[in-house]
C-alpha positions as CSV (number, residue, x, y, z in Angstrom):
1,M,22.5,-19.8,-3.3
2,N,22.9,-21.0,0.0
3,R,22.9,-19.1,3.1
4,S,24.7,-20.0,6.5
5,A,23.3,-19.0,9.9
6,D,26.4,-17.3,11.0
7,E,26.0,-14.6,7.7
8,P,25.8,-11.1,8.5
9,G,22.6,-9.6,7.6
10,Q,20.9,-12.9,6.8
11,P,17.9,-14.6,9.1
12,T,19.5,-17.1,11.5
13,L,18.7,-20.8,11.0
14,L,18.0,-23.3,13.9
15,Q,20.8,-25.0,15.4
16,G,21.2,-27.7,12.6
17,F,24.0,-30.2,12.1
18,D,27.6,-29.9,10.3
19,L,27.7,-32.3,7.5
20,R,31.8,-32.8,8.5
21,G,31.2,-34.2,11.6
22,P,28.8,-36.5,13.7
23,L,25.2,-36.3,13.2
24,P,23.1,-36.3,16.4
25,G,19.8,-37.8,16.7
26,G,20.5,-40.8,14.8
27,I,20.3,-38.8,11.6
28,T,22.4,-40.6,8.7
29,A,22.8,-38.5,5.3
30,A,22.1,-40.0,2.0
31,A,25.1,-41.7,0.7
32,T,25.2,-39.3,-2.6
33,L,24.3,-35.7,-3.0
34,P,23.6,-35.5,0.9
35,V,22.7,-31.6,0.3
36,A,19.5,-30.1,-0.9
37,R,18.9,-26.9,-2.0
38,V,15.7,-25.6,-1.5
39,L,13.1,-22.4,-2.6
40,L,11.0,-22.2,0.5
41,E,7.3,-20.6,0.3
42,T,8.0,-17.3,1.5
43,Q,6.5,-13.5,0.2
44,V,8.7,-11.8,2.5
45,P,11.1,-10.0,0.3
46,H,14.3,-10.6,2.1
47,L,14.2,-14.4,2.2
48,D,14.2,-14.7,-1.2
49,R,16.2,-17.0,-1.4
50,L,17.9,-20.7,-2.0
51,Y,18.7,-22.7,1.1
52,D,20.6,-25.8,2.1
53,Y,19.2,-28.4,3.7
54,L,20.5,-31.8,4.8
55,V,18.8,-35.3,3.0
56,P,18.2,-38.0,5.4
57,V,18.7,-41.3,4.2
58,E,15.2,-42.4,4.4
59,L,14.5,-39.1,1.8
60,D,17.3,-39.8,-0.3
61,E,15.0,-41.9,-3.4
62,A,11.8,-39.5,-2.9
63,A,14.2,-36.2,-2.4
64,V,14.7,-35.6,-6.5
65,P,14.6,-32.2,-8.3
66,G,11.3,-30.3,-8.7
67,V,9.4,-32.3,-6.2
68,R,7.4,-30.5,-3.3
69,I,9.1,-30.5,0.4
70,R,8.2,-28.9,3.8
71,A,11.4,-28.3,6.0
72,R,11.5,-26.1,9.0
73,F,12.7,-22.3,8.8
74,G,12.6,-19.7,11.6
75,G,10.7,-21.8,14.5
76,Q,8.1,-23.0,11.8
77,E,7.3,-25.7,9.0
78,L,7.2,-24.1,5.5
79,G,6.5,-25.4,2.1
80,G,8.9,-25.2,-1.0
81,Y,10.4,-27.1,-3.5
82,L,13.6,-29.0,-4.1
83,V,15.8,-27.1,-6.4
84,E,18.8,-29.3,-7.1
85,R,21.1,-31.7,-4.7
86,L,24.8,-31.0,-4.2
87,A,27.6,-33.0,-2.6
88,E,28.4,-30.5,-0.4
89,T,27.4,-27.1,0.8
90,D,29.9,-24.1,1.7
91,P,32.2,-24.7,4.7
92,G,31.0,-23.8,8.1
93,V,27.6,-23.9,7.0
94,K,25.4,-25.8,9.4
95,L,22.5,-27.7,8.0
96,Q,18.9,-28.7,9.3
97,P,17.8,-32.2,7.8
98,L,15.0,-32.1,5.2
99,G,11.2,-32.1,6.7
100,K,9.6,-34.4,4.5
101,V,8.8,-34.9,0.6
102,V,5.1,-34.1,0.4
103,S,4.5,-35.8,-3.1
104,P,6.4,-37.4,-5.3
105,E,5.6,-35.2,-8.9
106,V,7.7,-33.4,-10.3
107,V,6.0,-30.1,-10.5
108,L,9.3,-27.6,-10.8
109,G,11.4,-28.0,-13.5
110,P,14.6,-26.2,-14.1
111,G,13.1,-24.5,-17.0
112,V,10.0,-23.1,-15.3
113,L,12.0,-22.2,-12.6
114,A,14.5,-20.5,-14.5
115,L,11.2,-18.6,-16.1
116,C,9.8,-17.8,-12.5
117,Q,13.3,-16.4,-11.4
118,A,13.2,-14.0,-15.0
119,V,10.0,-12.8,-14.3
120,A,10.5,-11.8,-10.5
121,A,14.1,-10.0,-11.7
122,R,11.8,-8.3,-14.4
123,Y,8.8,-7.3,-12.4
124,A,10.9,-6.6,-9.1
125,G,9.1,-9.2,-7.4
126,T,9.9,-12.5,-5.3
127,V,10.1,-15.8,-6.8
128,P,7.3,-17.4,-4.6
129,D,5.1,-15.3,-5.6
130,V,5.8,-16.1,-9.2
131,I,5.5,-19.7,-8.6
132,R,2.3,-19.2,-6.9
133,S,1.0,-18.6,-10.1
134,A,2.7,-20.9,-12.3
135,I,2.1,-24.3,-10.0
136,P,-1.4,-24.8,-9.2
137,P,-2.1,-26.0,-5.7
138,R,-1.8,-30.1,-5.1
139,M,-4.7,-32.1,-5.0
140,A,-3.7,-35.3,-3.8
141,R,-6.4,-37.5,-4.9
142,V,-5.6,-36.7,-8.3
143,E,-1.8,-37.9,-7.8
144,T,-3.1,-41.3,-7.4
145,E,-5.4,-41.5,-10.4
146,A,-5.1,-44.4,-12.9
147,E,-3.6,-43.2,-16.4
148,P,-4.7,-44.1,-19.5
149,P,-3.4,-46.4,-21.1
150,T,-2.0,-45.4,-23.9
151,P,0.0,-42.6,-23.5
152,C,0.7,-39.6,-26.4
153,G,3.0,-40.6,-29.1
154,T,4.9,-38.5,-30.9
155,A,2.9,-37.8,-34.3
156,P,-0.5,-35.6,-33.8
157,A,-3.3,-37.6,-33.9
158,A,-6.2,-36.1,-36.0
159,G,-9.7,-35.4,-34.6
160,T,-10.9,-35.5,-38.0
161,D,-10.4,-36.8,-41.1
162,A,-11.1,-33.5,-43.5
163,E,-7.8,-31.6,-44.7
164,P,-8.3,-28.4,-42.2
165,P,-8.2,-24.9,-44.3
166,S,-5.1,-23.2,-44.9
167,C,-5.3,-19.4,-43.6
168,L,-1.4,-18.7,-42.5
169,P,0.0,-18.8,-46.0
170,A,-2.8,-16.0,-47.2
171,Y,-0.5,-13.4,-44.8
172,D,2.6,-12.4,-46.3
173,G,5.4,-14.3,-44.7
174,G,2.7,-17.0,-43.2
175,G,3.8,-19.9,-45.5
176,D,7.4,-19.0,-44.4
177,F,6.4,-19.1,-40.7
178,L,5.1,-22.4,-41.2
179,R,7.9,-24.0,-43.1
180,Q,9.8,-22.9,-40.3
181,L,8.2,-24.2,-37.2
182,A,7.6,-27.9,-39.6
183,T,11.3,-27.7,-39.9
184,G,12.1,-27.2,-36.1
185,S,13.2,-23.6,-36.6
186,S,12.0,-21.0,-33.8
187,P,10.4,-18.0,-35.9
188,R,8.8,-15.0,-34.4
189,A,5.9,-13.1,-35.7
190,V,3.1,-10.6,-34.7
191,L,-0.2,-11.2,-36.7
192,T,-3.5,-8.8,-36.9
193,V,-6.0,-11.6,-38.1
194,I,-8.1,-11.0,-40.9
195,P,-11.8,-11.4,-40.2
196,N,-14.2,-14.3,-41.6
197,Q,-11.7,-16.5,-43.1
198,P,-12.2,-20.3,-42.5
199,G,-12.0,-21.7,-38.8
200,G,-11.5,-18.2,-38.0
201,W,-8.8,-17.1,-35.1
202,P,-9.1,-20.7,-33.6
203,G,-8.3,-21.9,-37.2
204,L,-5.2,-20.3,-37.2
205,I,-3.8,-21.3,-34.2
206,V,-4.6,-24.8,-34.7
207,E,-2.4,-24.6,-38.3
208,A,0.7,-23.0,-36.1
209,V,0.3,-26.1,-33.3
210,R,0.1,-28.4,-36.3
211,A,3.3,-27.5,-37.9
212,C,5.0,-27.1,-34.6
213,L,4.0,-30.9,-33.7
214,D,5.1,-31.8,-37.4
215,S,8.9,-31.1,-35.8
216,G,8.4,-33.2,-32.8
217,R,8.1,-30.1,-30.6
218,G,5.1,-29.4,-28.2
219,A,3.2,-26.0,-28.0
220,L,1.8,-23.6,-25.6
221,V,-1.4,-21.5,-26.2
222,V,-2.5,-18.3,-24.1
223,V,-5.7,-16.5,-24.3
224,P,-7.5,-13.9,-22.0
225,D,-10.6,-15.2,-20.6
226,A,-13.2,-18.2,-20.7
227,R,-15.0,-17.4,-23.9
228,D,-11.4,-17.6,-25.7
229,L,-10.4,-20.4,-23.9
230,E,-13.7,-22.7,-24.7
231,R,-13.1,-21.6,-28.7
232,A,-9.3,-22.0,-28.7
233,A,-9.4,-25.5,-26.9
234,S,-12.7,-27.0,-28.9
235,A,-10.7,-26.1,-32.1
236,L,-7.4,-27.7,-30.7
237,T,-9.1,-30.8,-29.5
238,D,-11.5,-31.6,-32.5
239,A,-7.8,-31.4,-34.9
240,L,-5.6,-33.0,-32.6
241,G,-7.6,-35.3,-30.3
242,E,-8.2,-35.0,-26.9
243,E,-5.7,-36.9,-25.5
244,Q,-3.3,-34.3,-26.7
245,V,-4.6,-31.4,-25.4
246,A,-4.8,-30.3,-21.9
247,R,-7.2,-27.1,-21.0
248,L,-5.3,-25.3,-18.1
249,S,-8.0,-22.7,-16.2
250,A,-8.4,-21.6,-12.6
251,E,-12.1,-21.0,-13.5
252,D,-12.5,-25.0,-14.1
253,G,-11.7,-25.5,-10.3
254,A,-8.7,-26.9,-8.2
255,T,-9.0,-30.6,-9.3
256,P,-9.8,-30.6,-13.1
257,R,-6.8,-27.3,-13.2
258,Y,-4.3,-29.9,-11.2
259,R,-5.4,-32.8,-12.8
260,A,-4.5,-31.1,-16.6
261,F,-1.4,-29.7,-15.3
262,L,-0.4,-33.4,-14.7
263,K,-0.9,-34.6,-17.7
264,V,1.2,-31.7,-19.1
265,S,4.2,-32.2,-16.6
266,R,4.1,-35.8,-16.9
267,G,4.2,-35.3,-20.9
268,R,1.4,-37.3,-21.9
269,A,-0.4,-33.9,-23.2
270,R,1.7,-32.2,-25.9
271,V,0.0,-29.0,-25.9
272,A,-1.3,-27.0,-23.5
273,V,-4.0,-23.9,-23.9
274,G,-5.3,-21.9,-21.3
275,T,-5.6,-18.4,-19.5
276,R,-2.6,-16.2,-18.3
277,S,-1.5,-19.2,-15.7
278,A,-0.8,-21.2,-18.5
279,A,2.1,-19.0,-19.6
280,Y,4.2,-21.6,-17.5
281,A,2.9,-24.9,-18.4
282,P,5.6,-27.3,-18.2
283,V,5.3,-28.4,-22.0
284,R,8.2,-31.2,-22.9
285,D,10.2,-30.1,-25.6
286,L,8.6,-26.9,-26.2
287,G,8.6,-25.0,-29.4
288,L,6.0,-22.5,-30.0
289,L,4.2,-20.3,-27.9
290,V,0.9,-18.6,-29.2
291,L,-0.5,-15.3,-27.2
292,W,-4.1,-14.3,-28.4
293,E,-5.1,-11.0,-27.7
294,D,-1.9,-9.7,-25.7
295,H,-3.8,-6.6,-24.8
296,D,-6.5,-7.7,-23.1
297,S,-6.6,-6.9,-19.4
298,S,-7.2,-10.2,-18.4
299,H,-3.5,-11.4,-19.3
300,A,-2.2,-9.2,-16.4
301,E,-1.7,-10.7,-13.2
302,P,-3.6,-8.9,-10.3
303,R,-1.4,-10.3,-7.3
304,A,2.3,-9.2,-7.2
305,P,4.6,-8.9,-9.2
306,Y,1.9,-8.0,-11.4
307,Q,3.0,-10.1,-14.4
308,H,1.5,-9.8,-17.8
309,S,1.4,-12.8,-19.8
310,R,2.7,-11.0,-22.8
311,E,6.2,-10.3,-21.2
312,V,6.4,-13.8,-19.7
313,L,6.2,-15.3,-23.0
314,L,8.5,-13.1,-24.1
315,L,10.8,-14.3,-21.8
316,R,10.4,-17.6,-22.5
317,A,10.6,-17.2,-25.7
318,Q,14.2,-16.1,-25.1
319,L,15.2,-18.6,-22.6
320,T,14.0,-21.6,-24.4
321,H,14.8,-20.3,-27.9
322,C,11.5,-21.4,-28.7
323,A,9.2,-19.9,-31.7
324,L,6.3,-17.5,-30.9
325,L,3.4,-16.2,-32.3
326,V,1.8,-12.9,-30.7
327,A,-1.5,-12.6,-32.6
328,S,-5.3,-10.6,-32.2
329,T,-7.9,-8.6,-34.0
330,S,-5.7,-5.4,-33.2
331,R,-2.6,-4.2,-32.5
332,S,-1.4,-3.3,-29.3
333,A,1.5,-0.3,-28.7
334,E,3.8,-3.2,-27.4
335,A,3.5,-5.4,-30.1
336,Q,4.1,-2.8,-32.8
337,R,7.2,-2.3,-30.6
338,L,8.5,-5.7,-31.1
339,V,8.0,-5.2,-35.0
340,L,9.7,-1.7,-35.1
341,T,12.3,-3.1,-33.3
342,G,12.8,-5.9,-35.6
343,W,12.6,-8.8,-32.6
344,A,9.6,-10.6,-34.8
345,P,8.3,-9.9,-38.1
346,E,5.2,-8.6,-38.6
347,L,2.9,-11.1,-40.7
348,T,0.9,-8.6,-42.7
349,A,-2.1,-9.1,-44.4
350,P,-2.5,-8.3,-48.4
351,R,-5.0,-5.2,-49.1
352,Q,-7.2,-6.8,-51.2
353,L,-7.4,-9.9,-48.7
354,L,-8.5,-7.6,-46.2
355,R,-11.1,-5.5,-48.3
356,A,-12.5,-8.7,-49.4
357,Q,-12.7,-10.1,-46.0
358,A,-14.0,-7.3,-43.8
359,P,-17.6,-6.0,-43.5
360,R,-18.2,-2.2,-44.4
361,V,-17.4,0.3,-41.8
362,T,-19.5,3.8,-41.7
363,A,-18.6,6.6,-39.0
364,S,-21.6,8.4,-37.6
365,S,-19.5,11.4,-37.9
366,D,-19.2,11.2,-41.8
367,S,-19.7,14.4,-43.1
368,F,-22.1,13.3,-45.7
369,E,-24.1,11.8,-42.5
370,Q,-24.1,14.6,-40.4
371,E,-25.9,16.5,-43.4
372,R,-28.6,14.0,-43.6
373,D,-29.2,13.9,-40.2
374,P,-29.3,17.3,-38.4
375,L,-29.9,15.7,-34.9
376,L,-26.8,13.3,-34.9
377,H,-25.0,14.8,-32.4
378,A,-27.8,14.1,-30.0
379,A,-28.7,10.8,-30.7
380,R,-27.6,8.1,-29.4
381,L,-28.7,5.4,-32.0
382,P,-28.2,7.8,-35.1
383,R,-30.3,7.5,-38.2
384,I,-27.6,5.4,-40.1
385,A,-27.8,2.8,-37.2
386,W,-31.4,2.1,-37.3
387,A,-31.4,2.3,-40.9
388,A,-28.3,-0.4,-41.1
389,A,-30.4,-2.3,-38.2
390,S,-33.8,-2.6,-40.1
391,R,-32.2,-3.7,-43.3
392,A,-29.8,-6.3,-41.6
393,L,-32.6,-7.8,-39.8
394,E,-34.1,-9.2,-42.6
395,Q,-30.9,-10.8,-43.1
396,G,-29.7,-12.3,-39.8
397,P,-28.7,-11.1,-36.3
398,V,-27.4,-7.6,-35.2
399,L,-25.1,-7.1,-32.7
400,V,-25.3,-3.7,-30.5
401,Q,-22.3,-2.9,-28.2
402,V,-22.6,-0.7,-25.4
403,A,-20.2,0.8,-22.8
404,R,-21.8,0.0,-19.7
405,T,-23.5,-3.1,-17.9
406,G,-27.1,-2.6,-15.8
407,F,-30.3,-0.5,-16.6
408,L,-29.3,3.1,-15.9
409,P,-26.0,2.8,-14.5
410,A,-25.8,6.5,-13.4
411,V,-28.8,9.1,-13.0
412,R,-28.7,12.4,-12.4
413,C,-31.0,15.4,-11.3
414,E,-34.0,16.2,-13.9
415,R,-33.8,19.8,-13.0
416,C,-30.1,20.9,-12.3
417,R,-28.6,17.7,-13.9
418,E,-26.1,17.3,-10.8
419,P,-24.9,13.6,-10.4
420,A,-27.2,11.7,-8.1
421,R,-25.4,10.5,-4.8
422,C,-26.3,8.4,-1.9
423,T,-26.7,10.4,1.4
424,E,-24.5,8.1,3.3
425,C,-21.5,7.6,1.4
426,S,-21.6,9.9,-1.5
427,G,-21.6,7.0,-3.9
428,P,-23.1,7.3,-7.4
429,L,-27.0,6.3,-7.7
430,A,-28.1,3.9,-10.1
431,L,-31.7,2.6,-11.5
432,E,-32.0,-1.3,-11.9
433,A,-34.9,-1.3,-13.4
434,A,-37.7,1.1,-15.4
435,G,-39.9,2.3,-12.0
436,G,-37.3,1.1,-9.5
437,T,-35.6,2.6,-6.5
438,P,-32.5,4.0,-6.8
439,G,-29.7,2.5,-5.2
440,C,-26.2,3.4,-4.4
441,R,-23.7,1.5,-6.6
442,W,-21.1,1.6,-3.8
443,C,-22.9,0.8,-0.5
444,G,-26.1,-0.5,-1.7
445,R,-28.6,1.6,0.0
446,Q,-31.9,2.4,-1.4
447,A,-32.6,6.4,-2.1
448,P,-36.6,5.7,-1.9
449,G,-37.2,9.6,-1.0
450,W,-34.4,10.9,-3.0
451,T,-33.8,14.4,-2.9
452,C,-31.3,16.8,-4.7
453,Q,-29.1,18.5,-2.5
454,M,-28.7,21.4,-5.1
455,C,-32.0,22.4,-6.0
456,G,-34.2,20.2,-3.9
457,G,-35.8,18.3,-7.0
458,H,-37.2,14.8,-6.7
459,R,-36.8,13.6,-10.2
460,L,-34.2,11.8,-11.9
461,R,-33.0,11.7,-15.5
462,A,-30.9,9.0,-17.2
463,A,-27.0,10.3,-17.1
464,A,-25.6,6.9,-18.6
465,I,-27.6,4.2,-20.4
466,G,-27.0,0.3,-19.8
467,A,-26.9,-2.9,-21.7
468,D,-30.3,-3.7,-20.1
469,R,-32.1,-0.1,-20.7
470,T,-30.7,-0.5,-24.6
471,A,-32.2,-4.3,-24.4
472,E,-35.9,-3.2,-23.2
473,E,-35.6,0.4,-26.3
474,L,-34.6,-2.2,-28.8
475,G,-37.0,-4.3,-28.0
476,R,-40.3,-1.8,-28.2
477,A,-38.6,-0.6,-31.5
478,F,-38.0,-3.9,-33.1
479,P,-40.8,-6.5,-31.5
480,Q,-40.6,-8.7,-34.2
481,V,-37.2,-9.7,-33.4
482,P,-35.9,-11.6,-29.9
483,V,-33.5,-9.5,-28.0
484,I,-30.6,-11.1,-26.6
485,S,-28.6,-9.8,-23.4
486,A,-24.9,-10.6,-23.1
487,T,-22.5,-9.3,-20.3
488,G,-20.2,-10.3,-17.9
489,D,-22.6,-11.2,-15.1
490,H,-25.1,-13.1,-17.9
491,P,-22.0,-14.6,-20.4
492,R,-23.7,-15.8,-23.9
493,R,-21.3,-17.9,-26.0
494,S,-22.9,-18.2,-29.2
495,V,-26.1,-17.5,-31.0
496,P,-28.1,-18.5,-34.0
497,S,-28.1,-17.3,-37.7
498,S,-31.6,-16.4,-37.4
499,P,-32.7,-12.6,-37.3
500,S,-31.8,-11.2,-33.4
501,L,-31.1,-8.1,-31.6
502,V,-27.8,-9.3,-29.2
503,V,-27.1,-5.9,-26.9
504,A,-23.6,-7.0,-25.6
505,T,-20.5,-5.0,-23.4
506,P,-17.0,-4.9,-24.5
507,G,-15.6,-8.3,-24.3
508,A,-18.9,-10.3,-24.0
509,E,-20.1,-10.2,-27.0
510,P,-21.2,-13.8,-28.7
511,V,-20.4,-15.2,-32.1
512,A,-23.1,-15.8,-34.7
513,E,-23.3,-18.4,-36.7
514,G,-22.4,-17.4,-39.9
515,G,-21.4,-14.2,-38.8
516,Y,-23.7,-10.8,-37.9
517,A,-25.3,-9.0,-40.5
518,A,-24.9,-5.8,-38.9
519,V,-22.9,-4.8,-35.7
520,L,-23.9,-1.3,-34.0
521,L,-21.0,0.3,-31.8
522,L,-22.6,3.0,-29.8
523,D,-21.5,5.4,-26.5
524,G,-18.4,6.0,-28.6
525,D,-17.9,9.1,-27.2
526,R,-18.7,8.4,-23.6
527,M,-15.9,5.6,-23.8
528,L,-13.2,7.6,-25.5
529,A,-14.0,10.0,-22.7
530,R,-12.2,8.2,-20.3
531,D,-8.7,10.3,-18.9
532,E,-6.3,7.8,-19.6
533,L,-3.3,7.2,-21.3
534,R,-4.1,3.9,-23.1
535,T,-8.3,4.7,-23.8
536,G,-8.1,5.3,-27.5
537,E,-6.0,2.2,-27.9
538,E,-8.1,0.2,-25.8
539,V,-11.7,1.5,-27.1
540,L,-10.0,0.7,-30.9
541,H,-8.9,-3.0,-29.5
542,R,-12.8,-3.5,-28.4
543,W,-14.2,-2.5,-31.6
544,M,-12.2,-4.1,-33.7
545,A,-12.8,-7.2,-31.9
546,A,-16.4,-6.5,-32.5
547,A,-16.3,-5.5,-35.9
548,S,-14.4,-8.9,-36.7
549,L,-17.8,-10.5,-35.9
550,A,-19.8,-9.2,-38.8
551,R,-20.2,-10.8,-42.0
552,P,-18.0,-9.6,-45.0
553,S,-18.5,-6.7,-46.8
554,R,-19.6,-8.6,-49.9
555,E,-22.4,-10.7,-48.0
556,G,-23.8,-7.5,-47.0
557,G,-21.7,-7.2,-43.3
558,V,-22.1,-3.3,-42.3
559,V,-20.1,-1.6,-38.9
560,V,-22.0,1.5,-38.1
561,V,-19.7,3.3,-34.9
562,A,-21.4,5.9,-33.2
563,A,-18.5,8.2,-32.3
564,G,-17.6,12.0,-33.0
565,D,-14.3,12.2,-35.4
566,S,-11.1,10.8,-33.8
567,D,-8.1,8.7,-34.3
568,P,-10.0,5.4,-33.3
569,V,-12.6,6.2,-35.4
570,K,-10.2,6.5,-38.4
571,A,-8.6,3.8,-37.9
572,L,-11.4,1.7,-37.2
573,V,-12.9,3.0,-40.7
574,R,-9.7,1.7,-42.4
575,F,-9.3,-1.3,-40.7
576,D,-6.0,-0.4,-40.0
577,A,-4.9,-1.2,-36.3
578,A,-1.1,-1.8,-36.6
579,G,-0.9,2.1,-38.3
580,F,-2.6,3.6,-35.1
581,A,-0.8,1.3,-33.0
582,E,2.7,2.7,-34.5
583,R,1.2,6.2,-34.5
584,E,0.2,5.8,-30.8
585,L,4.1,4.3,-30.3
586,G,5.5,7.4,-31.7
587,L,3.5,10.2,-30.1
588,R,4.7,7.8,-26.9
589,R,8.0,8.3,-28.0
590,D,8.2,12.1,-28.0
591,L,6.7,12.5,-24.7
592,G,9.2,9.6,-23.0
593,L,5.9,7.5,-22.2
594,P,5.5,3.7,-22.0
595,P,5.6,1.4,-24.0
596,A,8.0,3.5,-25.5
597,V,10.0,3.4,-22.1
598,R,9.3,1.3,-19.2
599,I,7.8,2.3,-15.9
600,A,7.8,1.8,-12.4
601,A,5.3,2.9,-9.3
602,L,6.0,3.1,-5.5
603,S,2.9,3.6,-3.3
604,G,2.8,3.8,0.5
605,P,2.3,5.6,3.7
606,A,3.9,9.3,2.9
607,A,7.3,8.9,4.7
608,A,8.3,4.9,4.0
609,A,7.2,5.7,0.0
610,D,9.5,8.9,0.1
611,A,12.3,7.3,2.0
612,F,11.9,4.4,-0.3
613,A,12.5,6.4,-3.6
614,G,15.3,8.2,-1.7
615,A,17.1,4.9,-0.9
616,L,17.2,4.2,-5.0
617,E,20.7,4.4,-6.2
618,L,20.0,5.5,-9.9
619,D,21.8,6.7,-12.9
620,D,20.9,9.9,-14.9
621,T,18.8,7.5,-17.6
622,V,16.2,7.1,-14.7
623,R,13.6,10.0,-14.7
624,L,11.9,9.7,-10.7
625,T,9.1,11.9,-10.2
626,G,6.6,12.8,-7.4
627,P,5.4,12.3,-4.8
628,V,1.7,11.9,-5.8
629,I,-0.3,12.5,-3.5
630,E,-2.8,9.2,-3.8
631,E,-4.8,9.7,-0.9
632,E,-4.3,11.6,2.6
633,G,-1.3,10.3,3.8
634,V,-0.2,8.1,0.5
635,H,2.2,9.2,-1.8
636,R,3.1,7.6,-5.3
637,W,6.7,7.6,-7.0
638,L,7.0,7.1,-10.7
639,L,10.3,5.7,-12.3
640,F,10.7,5.9,-15.9
641,F,13.5,4.3,-17.6
642,P,15.1,2.5,-20.7
643,Y,14.5,-0.7,-22.0
644,G,18.2,-1.3,-21.7
645,H,18.8,-0.7,-18.3
646,G,15.6,-2.2,-17.0
647,A,17.6,-5.0,-15.4
648,A,19.7,-2.7,-13.4
649,V,16.4,-0.2,-12.2
650,T,14.4,-3.6,-11.3
651,G,17.6,-5.0,-9.3
652,E,17.7,-1.7,-7.7
653,L,14.2,-2.0,-6.6
654,R,14.4,-5.4,-5.5
655,R,17.4,-4.4,-3.2
656,V,15.6,-1.6,-1.6
657,K,12.7,-3.3,-1.2
658,A,14.5,-6.6,0.7
659,R,16.1,-4.0,2.7
660,S,12.9,-2.7,3.9
661,S,11.1,-5.6,4.6
662,A,14.6,-6.7,6.6
663,S,14.0,-3.6,8.7
664,R,10.2,-4.1,9.1
665,D,9.6,-0.9,7.3
666,P,6.4,-0.4,6.2
667,V,5.0,-2.0,2.9
668,V,5.7,0.1,0.0
669,N,4.2,-1.3,-3.4
670,V,6.4,-1.9,-6.0
671,R,4.6,-2.1,-9.5
672,V,6.5,-2.6,-13.0
673,D,5.0,-1.6,-16.2
674,A,1.6,-2.3,-14.8
675,P,-1.5,-1.3,-17.0
676,G,-3.0,1.8,-15.8
677,L,-0.5,4.0,-14.0
678,L,-1.2,6.4,-16.1
């Protein structure tokens, strides 16, 4: 909507020009559609709206919808985007001339703008904040680069002559999903991937994308991190040809990212693959959205309005009426909710096929193992895990998943068992190497002469064992094989099929050529001990992702989980992520917790947060709880509300947020459906 300088309660524009009167300064308006409606790049909530400007005749040709512009506003020049051209503005509205067109590239199409507006509405945010994620920064030199002489055609170019393996038809409903895609329909589906299928999960995505391209439409694939992006992009490029695929990732750098973005926006690439910001990629004739590992925390945007890739793609599927495939090695409660509500059917794996392809899973909490190993409760690496590793190392590599990075990430007093703390900031002390000096993990100070404040002791013992210490211990226990460490700080994409011990933290497990002969999941009880709502769900995701890298049971593949008896352990033994997700969703529905309901959190200075919560006009369906004192002087309020009332609640949050911004009240942070709130 356009705003007048005379409208009460609205920011006053600089004195401009009346379209119906003479134009001073020698300015001549464009002959046709002389009004430009623009979206300005401002993070101020009460300025989140569209404004009208006059299009001078010299900018008439360049000022097309979707281009970057600059315009005067409030005494300064702001960047923005031209949304549409109009024949006239509202009566009485005075217009300023548009400053300039920054670039002729159309980067904000109507479809992406509508998606950004829908995301901002869902997360009670501002449209410019969402666009910041959707459109990469401009690299002027890239826009002038010469394009390849042959544009991509309507038919996919095969990367190889070999017929790719068919995997999706092995799932119940998978063949029908592909047929609907190929004929131009828009099916939706939730899929838990079977381990050890030909081509792996990237092969499944290639199948779905091929079927979509056969219908003459484009496809978009969103993955959580660089490791998965490498696998997905390589598989798609090999199958479809490099010219068909654009890789979108901020980690690639500003110039390559913008080059790939233009490749998509200009229609040269029909398939886009990337991390969370790629969810907004302007793919032409979009027919399929694919989301891999929707439960991964990397899908959540750390900047306001804190949107999640899954919800962005769900909104995009609704707005564009395109197909959607949510695939994972596990199953999130949100994905299970899509299945139970009928929004997206499940592509199920026949139990016989799952048994044939999955590894054999054994838990140390098994009663038989406990009888055979009387010291099982005190061992970090139980006897069954040692035996499995010893046998597996004769056949190939062994993966050892540990909870923490570092050597000894937490230490305590050997005498009284009190956690060792820094004398300067009270942060936890850690050891980086055997015989090293303890150092604070918060402030980095060294503590060479550490003394326990409780008992006066000087000796330390391990409170937690990290990946480096585990690798050192396993290296001494198995001196005949190499030990490889793979963590977030020292990533490793793949390992050979030769015998080796691979120690990795969750999410950093490299892929083994031919699969791992054994996978050992350590520190299970420690991982499950976190006091958070989603702990069990997240730990099962990590376990199943690692277990899926093992060889099938018919080839001797085995997984050993060192943890006590719990629901996640039982679900892993059965390889039943969907059943666990359904149980979790049922429990949360009984308790009124997300994702059975939606949630919003308000946090800020105590008086401002309390005033914000008090200003909300909510009906009886919304449960408002608080305030909770997060720290001295900071309050947090929680809102729980049904999905059907989501638009009304987030709209009210945006209203109060804009009013507070206009009044220059202290900032209250609003987070909607953000992971980790409970």
